[in-house]
MIKE-110187 format. One record per residue (C-alpha): residue number from 0; z, y, x. Coordinates in Angstrom, 2 decimals. Each point is the difference from the previous one (the first is absolute). Example, Ala and Ser with C-alpha at 12.3 -4.5 7.8 and 13.67 -1.06 7.14 Angstrom:
BEGIN
REC  num        z        y        x
REC    0     7.80    -4.50    12.30
REC    1    -0.66     3.44     1.37
This chain:
BEGIN
REC  num        z        y        x
REC    0     0.17     0.08     0.07
REC    1    -1.29     2.38     1.95
REC    2    -1.45     2.61    -2.22
REC    3     0.40     0.24    -3.29
REC    4    -1.42     3.18    -1.36
REC    5    -3.38     1.04     1.88
REC    6    -0.26     2.92     1.81
REC    7    -3.42     0.34    -0.11
REC    8    -3.16    -1.97    -1.97
REC    9    -2.66     0.73     2.87
REC   10    -1.97    -3.25    -1.20
REC   11    -0.71     0.94    -3.23
REC   12    -1.69     3.49    -0.19
REC   13    -1.76     0.53    -3.31
REC   14    -3.80    -0.34     0.08
REC   15    -0.18     2.16    -3.42
REC   16     0.16     3.54    -1.18
REC   17     3.49    -0.51    -1.97
REC   18    -1.29     1.30    -3.42
REC   19     3.06    -1.20    -1.86
REC   20     2.19     2.09     2.08
REC   21    -2.07     3.37    -0.13
REC   22    -0.37    -1.02    -4.41
REC   23     4.19    -0.30    -0.10
REC   24     0.23     3.42     2.09
REC   25    -2.77     1.82    -2.19
REC   26     1.62    -1.08    -2.86
REC   27     3.42     0.61     1.00
REC   28    -1.49     4.04     1.21
REC   29    -1.31    -0.02    -3.84
REC   30     3.05    -1.20    -1.58
REC   31     2.52     2.34     1.91
REC   32    -2.78     3.16    -1.09
REC   33     0.51    -1.26    -3.93
REC   34     3.69     0.52     0.51
REC   35    -0.24     3.31     1.56
REC   36    -2.19     0.95    -2.57
REC   37     1.54    -1.75    -3.28
REC   38     3.72     0.46     0.70
REC   39     2.88    -2.00    -1.26
REC   40    -2.83    -1.12    -3.04
REC   41    -1.93    -1.88     1.61
REC   42     2.60    -2.15     2.30
REC   43     1.41    -0.64    -3.59
REC   44    -3.08    -1.69    -0.93
REC   45    -0.69    -2.01     3.02
REC   46     3.37    -0.45     1.14
REC   47     1.71    -3.37    -0.25
REC   48     2.98     0.03    -2.52
REC   49     1.68    -3.01    -0.12
REC   50     0.76     0.12    -3.79
REC   51    -3.52     0.39    -1.20
REC   52    -1.06    -2.80     1.73
REC   53     3.06    -2.36    -0.56
REC   54    -1.44     0.90    -4.10
REC   55    -3.33    -1.07     1.37
REC   56    -1.55     3.70    -0.14
REC   57    -1.91     1.93     2.72
REC   58    -0.41    -3.63     2.18
REC   59    -2.95     2.34     2.18
REC   60     2.83     1.69     1.38
REC   61     1.12    -2.70     2.01
REC   62    -3.22     0.80     2.00
REC   63     0.09     3.52    -0.08
REC   64     3.27     0.41     0.93
REC   65    -0.54    -0.85     3.17
REC   66    -1.95     3.31     0.79
REC   67     2.23     2.59    -0.96
REC   68     2.12     1.69     1.96
REC   69     3.73     1.40    -0.46
REC   70    -0.61     3.05     1.50
REC   71    -1.16     1.24     3.60
REC   72     2.34    -1.42     1.86
REC   73    -0.33    -3.59    -2.43
REC   74     3.80     0.47    -0.97
REC   75     1.04     0.48    -3.43
REC   76     1.52     3.77    -0.76
């Protein structure tokens, strides 16, 4: 057990452009801009509220909530 955590990954260099990563970054930027414009109404519409999920409503928010930000520092205010 010489090394459990690899310190480099030189033997598996990417051979293609990371389109999925670029798409996720773009989606986050777009949603953050929408948050700035839409304010609290936008956040309340697209955030996952546990009581709504438990009641069987707004299931899509399980996917959309991962793109939302609490604030500039990512902490609740």
